[in-house]
C-alpha positions in Angstrom: 11.0 -2.0 14.6 12.3 -5.1 12.9 9.6 -7.2 14.5 6.8 -5.0 13.3 8.3 -4.8 9.8 8.3 -8.6 9.6 4.7 -8.7 10.7 3.8 -6.1 8.1 5.4 -8.2 5.3 3.5 -11.3 6.5 0.2 -9.5 6.3 0.9 -7.5 3.1 -1.2 -8.8 0.2 -3.2 -7.6 -2.8 -6.8 -6.3 -2.5 -8.3 -9.4 -4.2 -6.7 -11.7 -1.6 -7.5 -9.4 1.3 -11.2 -9.3 0.5 -11.3 -13.2 0.5 -11.3 -12.8 4.3 -14.9 -11.5 3.9 -17.4 -14.3 4.1 -21.1 -14.8 3.3 -23.3 -12.9 5.8 -20.6 -10.6 7.1 -21.5 -7.1 8.3 -19.0 -4.5 7.1 -18.4 -0.9 8.0 -16.1 1.6 6.3 -15.5 5.2 7.4 -16.7 8.4 5.7 -15.1 10.0 2.7 -11.3 9.5 2.5 -11.4 6.8 5.1 -13.0 4.5 2.6 -10.3 2.2 1.1 -10.6 2.6 -2.7 -8.8 -0.6 -3.7 -10.4 -2.8 -1.1 -13.9 -1.6 -1.8 -13.3 -2.1 -5.6 -12.1 -5.6 -5.0 -15.1 -6.4 -2.8 -17.5 -4.9 -5.4 -16.1 -7.3 -8.0 -16.6 -10.3 -5.7 -20.2 -9.2 -5.1 -20.8 -8.8 -8.8 -19.6 -12.4 -9.4 -21.6 -13.6 -6.5 -18.5 -15.0 -4.8 -19.8 -13.6 -1.5 -23.5 -13.2 -0.6 -25.9 -11.8 2.1 -23.5 -8.9 3.1 -24.5 -5.9 5.1 -22.4 -2.9 4.1 -22.5 0.4 6.0 -21.1 3.6 4.7 -21.7 7.3 4.3 -20.3 10.2 2.3 -19.1 7.9 -0.5 -16.9 10.3 -2.5 -14.4 7.9 -4.1 -15.8 4.4 -4.3 -18.3 4.4 -7.2 -18.1 0.7 -7.7 -20.1 0.1 -4.5 -23.0 2.2 -5.8 -23.3 0.4 -9.1 -26.8 -1.2 -9.6 -25.4 -4.7 -10.1 -23.7 -4.4 -6.7 -26.4 -2.5 -4.7 -29.0 -5.1 -5.8 -27.0 -7.9 -4.2 -26.2 -6.5 -0.8 -28.0 -4.8 2.1 -26.4 -1.4 1.9 -27.0 1.0 4.8 -26.3 4.7 5.2 -25.7 4.8 8.9 -27.0 7.5 11.1 -24.1 7.9 13.5 -25.2 6.2 16.6 -22.5 3.7 17.6 -24.7 2.0 20.1 -26.9 0.9 17.3 -23.9 -0.1 15.2 -22.6 -2.3 17.9 -25.9 -4.0 18.4 -25.7 -5.1 14.7 -22.6 -7.1 15.6 -20.5 -5.7 12.8 -17.6 -8.0 12.2 -15.5 -6.5 9.3 -13.9 -3.0 9.3 -11.9 -1.6 6.4 -9.9 1.6 6.6 -7.5 3.8 4.6 -4.6 4.5 6.9 -1.3 6.4 6.9 2.0 4.4 6.6 3.0 2.4 9.7 5.3 4.1 12.2 8.4 2.7 13.9 6.2 1.3 16.8 3.9 -0.6 14.4 1.0 1.8 14.5 -1.2 3.1 11.7 -3.1 6.3 12.0 -6.6 6.3 10.6 -5.8 9.9 9.8 -8.6 12.0 8.6 -11.3 9.4 9.3 -11.6 7.4 12.5 -15.2 8.7 12.7 -17.9 6.0 13.2 -15.9 3.0 12.2 -13.0 3.2 14.7 -15.1 2.1 17.8 -16.0 -1.1 16.0 -12.3 -2.2 16.0 -12.3 -2.2 19.8 -15.5 -4.2 20.3 -15.6 -7.8 21.4 -15.4 -10.2 19.7 -12.8 -8.3 17.6 -13.8 -7.9 14.0 -11.7 -8.7 10.9 -9.6 -5.6 10.2 -8.4 -4.8 6.6 -6.2 -1.8 6.0 -5.2 0.1 2.9 -2.0 2.1 3.3 -2.1 5.4 1.4 1.1 7.5 1.5 -1.2 10.6 1.1 -3.2 9.9 4.3 -1.9 12.2 7.0 -0.9 10.8 10.3 -3.0 12.6 12.9 -2.7 12.7 16.7 -5.5 11.5 18.9 -7.2 8.2 19.7 -7.3 6.8 16.2 -4.5 4.3 15.8 -4.4 0.6 15.0 -1.4 -1.7 15.6 -0.1 -4.2 13.0 -0.7 -7.0 15.5 -4.5 -6.2 15.5 -4.7 -6.3 11.7 -5.7 -9.2 9.5 -4.5 -7.9 6.1 -2.7 -4.9 4.7 -2.7 -3.6 1.1 -0.9 -0.6 -0.4 -2.6 1.9 -2.7 -1.4 5.5 -2.9 -4.1 7.7 -4.6 -5.0 11.3 -4.1 -7.3 12.2 -1.3 -10.7 13.7 -2.2 -10.9 17.4 -1.7 -14.1 19.3 -1.2 -14.9 21.7 -4.1 -15.2 25.3 -3.2 -18.9 26.0 -2.4 -20.3 29.3 -3.8 -21.4 31.7 -1.1 -25.0 32.9 -1.5 -26.5 36.1 -0.5 -28.8 34.2 1.9 -25.8 32.6 3.5 -24.2 35.9 4.2 -27.4 37.3 5.7 -27.8 34.2 7.9 -24.2 34.3 9.0 -24.6 37.9 10.1 -27.5 37.0 12.4 -25.6 34.1 13.9 -22.2 35.8 14.4 -23.9 38.5 16.5 -24.7 35.7 19.0 -21.2 34.2 19.3 -19.1 35.5 22.2 -15.4 35.8 22.4 -13.9 32.6 23.8 -16.6 30.4 22.2 -15.9 26.8 21.2 -17.1 26.0 17.7 -18.9 23.1 16.1 -19.7 23.7 12.4 -21.5 21.4 10.1 -20.9 20.8 6.4 -21.7 23.2 3.6 -21.4 26.7 2.3 -22.9 28.3 5.4 -20.3 27.2 7.9 -17.6 28.5 5.6 -19.4 31.8 5.3 -19.7 32.1 9.1 -16.0 31.6 9.3 -15.4 34.7 7.1 -17.6 36.7 9.5 -15.7 35.7 12.6 -12.6 37.6 11.9 -13.3 40.1 14.7 -13.8 37.5 17.4 -11.1 36.5 19.9 -9.8 33.3 21.5 -12.2 30.8 19.8 -11.6 27.0 20.1 -12.7 23.8 18.4 -14.8 20.8 19.3 -16.5 19.6 16.1 -17.4 16.5 14.2 -16.1 17.7 10.9 -12.9 19.7 10.7 -12.9 21.9 7.5 -10.8 24.6 6.0 -12.8 27.3 7.8 -11.1 26.4 11.1 -7.6 26.5 9.5 -8.3 29.9 8.0 -9.5 31.3 11.4 -6.4 29.9 13.1 -4.1 31.6 10.5 -5.9 34.9 11.2 -5.3 34.5 14.9 -9.0 34.0 15.7 -8.7 30.5 17.0 -6.2 30.3 19.9 -7.9 27.8 22.3 -6.8 29.9 25.2 -10.2 29.8 26.9 -11.1 26.1 26.1 -12.3 24.4 29.2 -12.2 20.7 27.9 -8.8 19.5 26.9 -7.4 23.0 26.8 -5.3 23.9 23.8 -6.5 21.0 21.7 -8.7 20.9 18.6 -11.0 17.9 18.7 -12.7 16.4 15.7 -13.9 13.0 14.4 -13.1 13.5 10.7 -11.3 16.0 8.4 -12.7 17.0 5.0 -11.6 19.9 2.9 -8.6 20.9 0.8 -5.2 19.4 0.3 -3.8 22.3 2.3 -6.0 21.2 5.2 -4.7 17.6 5.0 -1.2 18.9 5.2 -2.1 21.2 8.1 -3.4 18.3 10.3 -0.5 16.0 9.5 1.5 15.4 12.7 0.1 18.6 14.1 0.3 18.2 17.9 -2.5 20.8 18.4 -5.1 18.7 16.6 -6.5 15.4 17.8 -9.0 13.2 15.8 -11.0 10.7 17.9 -13.8 8.3 17.1 -17.2 9.9 16.8 -18.7 8.1 19.7 -16.3 10.3 21.9 -16.6 13.6 20.0 -20.4 13.8 19.6 -21.2 12.5 23.1 -23.1 15.4 24.7 -21.7 14.6 28.1 -18.2 15.2 26.7 -18.8 18.1 24.3 -20.8 20.0 26.9 -17.7 20.3 29.1 -16.7 23.0 26.7 -18.0 26.4 28.0 -19.8 28.5 25.4 -20.1 25.6 22.9 -21.6 27.1 19.7 -23.3 24.5 17.4 -24.1 25.6 13.9 -25.9 23.3 11.5 -28.3 23.4 8.6 -31.7 21.9 7.7 -33.6 21.1 4.6 -37.0 21.6 6.2 -38.5 23.0 9.4 -42.2 22.7 10.4 -44.3 25.2 12.4 -43.7 23.2 15.6 -39.9 23.7 15.3 -39.0 20.2 14.1 -36.0 20.2 11.8 -35.0 17.8 9.0 -31.7 17.5 7.3 -32.5 14.4 5.3 -34.4 14.8 2.0 -36.6 11.7 2.3 -39.2 10.6 4.9 -38.9 6.8 5.0 -35.6 6.0 3.4 -32.5 6.8 5.4 -30.3 8.2 2.7 -27.3 10.3 4.0 -25.5 10.3 7.3 -27.4 12.4 9.8 -24.1 13.0 11.7 -24.0 14.3 15.3 -26.3 17.3 14.7 -28.8 16.4 17.4 -26.0 15.5 19.8 -24.4 18.9 19.4 -27.8 20.6 19.8 -28.1 18.9 23.2 -24.5 19.5 24.1 -24.8 23.2 23.4 -27.9 23.4 25.6 -26.0 21.7 28.5 -22.8 23.8 28.0 -22.5 26.8 30.2 -23.2 29.7 27.9 -23.7 27.4 24.9 -26.0 28.0 22.0 -27.2 26.0 19.0 -28.3 27.3 15.7 -30.2 25.5 12.9 -30.0 27.5 9.7 -32.3 27.2 6.6 -32.8 29.1 3.4 -36.5 30.1 3.3 -37.1 28.5 -0.2 -35.8 26.0 -2.6 -36.6 25.2 -6.3 -38.0 21.7 -6.9 -37.4 19.4 -9.8 -40.1 21.1 -11.8 -38.5 24.5 -11.4 -41.2 25.6 -8.9 -40.2 27.6 -5.8 -41.2 25.9 -2.6 -41.1 26.9 1.0 -38.7 25.1 3.3 -40.8 26.2 6.3 -43.8 23.9 6.1 -47.0 23.3 8.2 -46.0 19.7 9.1 -42.7 18.0 8.4 -42.4 15.6 5.5 -38.9 14.3 6.1 -36.8 12.4 8.6 -36.6 14.5 11.8 -33.1 15.2 12.9 -33.7 17.8 15.6 -36.9 17.6 17.7 -39.1 20.6 18.5 -38.2 20.5 22.2 -34.5 20.5 21.4 -34.2 23.3 18.8 -32.8 26.5 20.3 -32.3 29.1 17.6 -33.7 28.7 14.1 -32.4 31.2 11.5 -33.3 32.1 7.9 -32.4 35.1 5.7 -35.5 36.7 7.2 -34.4 36.6 10.8 -33.6 34.6 13.9 -36.0 33.0 16.4 -35.5 31.5 19.8 -37.6 28.4 20.2 -37.0 26.9 23.6 -39.9 27.0 26.0 -42.4 28.6 23.5 -46.0 27.4 23.0 -47.0 25.9 19.7 -48.8 29.1 18.7 -45.8 31.2 19.5 -43.5 28.9 17.6 -45.6 29.0 14.6 -45.8 32.8 14.7 -42.0 33.1 14.9 -41.4 30.6 12.1 -43.9 32.2 9.8 -41.9 35.4 10.4 -38.8 33.5 9.1 -40.6 32.2 6.0 -40.5 33.9 2.6 -43.2 36.6 2.4 -44.8 34.8 -0.6 -45.6 31.8 1.7 -46.6 33.4 5.0 -50.4 33.7 4.3 -50.4 30.0 3.2 -48.6 29.0 6.3 -51.0 30.9 8.5 -54.0 29.3 6.8 -52.5 25.8 7.1 -51.6 26.3 10.7 -55.2 27.3 11.5 -56.4 24.1 9.8 -54.0 22.0 11.8 -54.9 23.7 15.1 -58.7 24.0 14.7 -59.5 21.2 12.2 
């Protein structure tokens, strides 16, 4: 213990000094949400503003607590990327700096990356090894799993104890309740759950109270899972891959959830390259994947990103879990969508469209079930005509005639 404490003292510094280890042209990655080190990012942003360091590539997603990095005078001076979650692509970019928020060092010299190993952790293990900068936050839980870094691997350590970001409570809509009802009917006892982010997954959690012996293999671990555990719904008794363990790649929710995962031997948080790998996730029987989309076209293509040619948010492992559920014995995947949205001009628009306008996240050959408040449709193996017919049925009645007309134009010219 004394050896690791001495090493810690030698590497302990202030954020302004730690970020001097970042050089012109470096390619930096930070984790999602609470994994982003507030003090280190702020110090780096100041260096960028002063043009002390240039030509950086900076990869992040779900930036909830580092506003300095989104300031125009910073963004204009770096190549900032919202990564899409494929670690094979990240590795090809030869990322050479990783910054984390971590829990305090344990007696063996290890830090847990806590709630957020996610997409950055794998980079710490690549060769050549990157520069690793850590920000110790007393509020970061120590979580079991493959997410730890040893003091001997680290280049610099800073200390900054700040509150963790907590997700606000998301209002439940009538549409969410209807959609949840359709999906819950399809979930068997003993299923293994993957739930995406947003109000719908939480709503589905409320509808699962009558189910038995559910388990967890998910990218994001939210309060919904904790609530189901407390009600005796999640027992992991029938889990076929790593029985008895909850597996996730990041945790985001309430302060109560962060306390729940802290040193909880039932919960393991691993890097996303492991969690979202379809070969691994599909080893769970009855894997149920539930995600959302912003837009679906009449061929069954799904988009969860709001822009066509600018990669804006993190696309997460949605497509991976769709594939994993298909490979899983008894597995099912659901993409849920509200039938309409209101645009910036206050006009109601259909989310089911003739041809997709946005960045495709689930291909038409991969989508299994698509659900709106007007019903549920099975997509696999259907012809284009049959797909269009089913999706028009899921559209808001006000747009069905328009969709039929536009589909005929696309089909017959």
